[in-house]
C-alpha positions as CSV (number, residue, x, y, z in Angstrom):
1,M,74.3,-16.9,-183.4
2,T,76.3,-15.2,-180.7
3,H,76.9,-16.4,-177.2
4,R,75.5,-13.1,-175.8
5,K,71.9,-14.3,-176.5
6,F,72.4,-17.2,-174.1
7,I,73.8,-15.2,-171.2
8,P,70.4,-14.1,-169.8
9,S,69.0,-17.6,-170.1
10,I,71.9,-19.1,-168.3
11,S,71.9,-16.5,-165.6
12,I,68.1,-17.0,-165.0
13,F,68.5,-20.8,-165.0
14,T,71.4,-20.5,-162.4
15,F,69.3,-18.1,-160.2
16,V,66.4,-20.6,-160.3
17,V,68.6,-23.5,-159.4
18,I,70.2,-21.6,-156.5
19,C,66.9,-20.5,-155.1
20,N,65.5,-24.0,-155.5
21,I,68.3,-25.5,-153.4
22,N,67.3,-23.4,-150.4
23,S,63.6,-24.4,-150.6
24,F,64.3,-28.1,-150.3
25,S,65.0,-27.7,-146.6
26,Q,61.4,-26.7,-145.8
27,C,59.9,-30.0,-146.8
28,A,61.1,-32.0,-143.8
29,M,60.1,-29.2,-141.4
30,C,56.5,-29.1,-142.8
31,R,56.2,-32.8,-142.8
32,T,57.3,-33.1,-139.2
33,S,54.9,-30.3,-138.2
34,V,52.0,-31.9,-140.0
35,E,52.7,-35.4,-138.6
36,S,52.9,-34.1,-135.1
37,D,49.7,-32.1,-135.5
38,L,47.8,-35.0,-136.9
39,K,48.9,-37.3,-134.0
40,S,47.6,-34.7,-131.5
41,G,44.3,-34.5,-133.3
42,G,44.8,-31.3,-135.3
43,S,43.6,-30.5,-138.7
44,I,46.6,-28.8,-140.3
45,G,47.1,-31.8,-142.7
46,T,43.7,-31.4,-144.4
47,N,44.2,-27.6,-144.7
48,L,47.6,-28.1,-146.1
49,N,46.3,-30.5,-148.7
50,T,43.6,-28.0,-149.7
51,G,46.2,-25.3,-150.0
52,I,48.4,-27.5,-152.2
53,I,45.4,-28.2,-154.5
54,Y,44.5,-24.5,-154.7
55,L,48.1,-23.6,-155.6
56,M,48.3,-26.3,-158.2
57,L,45.0,-25.4,-159.9
58,I,45.5,-21.6,-160.3
59,P,48.3,-21.9,-163.0
60,Y,46.3,-24.4,-165.0
61,I,43.2,-22.3,-164.9
62,V,45.2,-19.2,-166.1
63,L,46.8,-21.2,-168.9
64,M,43.6,-22.8,-170.1
65,T,41.9,-19.4,-170.1
66,G,44.7,-17.9,-172.1
67,A,44.8,-20.8,-174.5
68,Y,41.0,-20.5,-175.0
69,F,41.2,-16.9,-176.0
70,F,44.3,-17.5,-178.2
71,F,42.9,-20.5,-180.1
72,R,39.3,-19.1,-180.3
73,K,40.5,-16.5,-182.8
74,Q,42.2,-19.1,-184.9
75,I,39.3,-21.6,-184.8
76,N,36.8,-18.9,-185.8
77,A,39.1,-18.0,-188.8
78,K,39.3,-21.6,-189.9
79,V,35.6,-22.1,-189.6
80,K,34.9,-19.0,-191.6
81,E,37.4,-20.1,-194.3
82,W,35.8,-23.5,-194.5
83,K,32.3,-22.0,-194.8
84,D,33.4,-19.7,-197.6
85,K,34.9,-22.6,-199.4
86,K,32.0,-25.1,-199.0
87,F,29.2,-22.6,-199.2
88,P,30.1,-19.7,-201.5
89,V,27.8,-16.8,-201.7
90,K,26.1,-16.8,-205.1
91,Q,25.9,-13.6,-207.0
92,A,22.4,-12.9,-208.5
């Protein structure tokens, strides 16, 4: 195995780490904004929580749908194989 196969993986990993470092600074700003809004009687906090749940659920729904369609084909094949083995068609 050559090292050239790892270069794209390493460069993508490095890009993700660099981009991730910049995003850490937003957390404190959002927290301060939400806390000050809640103290003044606003509703940004509840809307922010709803948005977080929405963003969290979408990837899981997409993955579960893909897994369902992927495994459905394999399960149907196994069931058909099992039926053919346990209940063979008798020739008359």
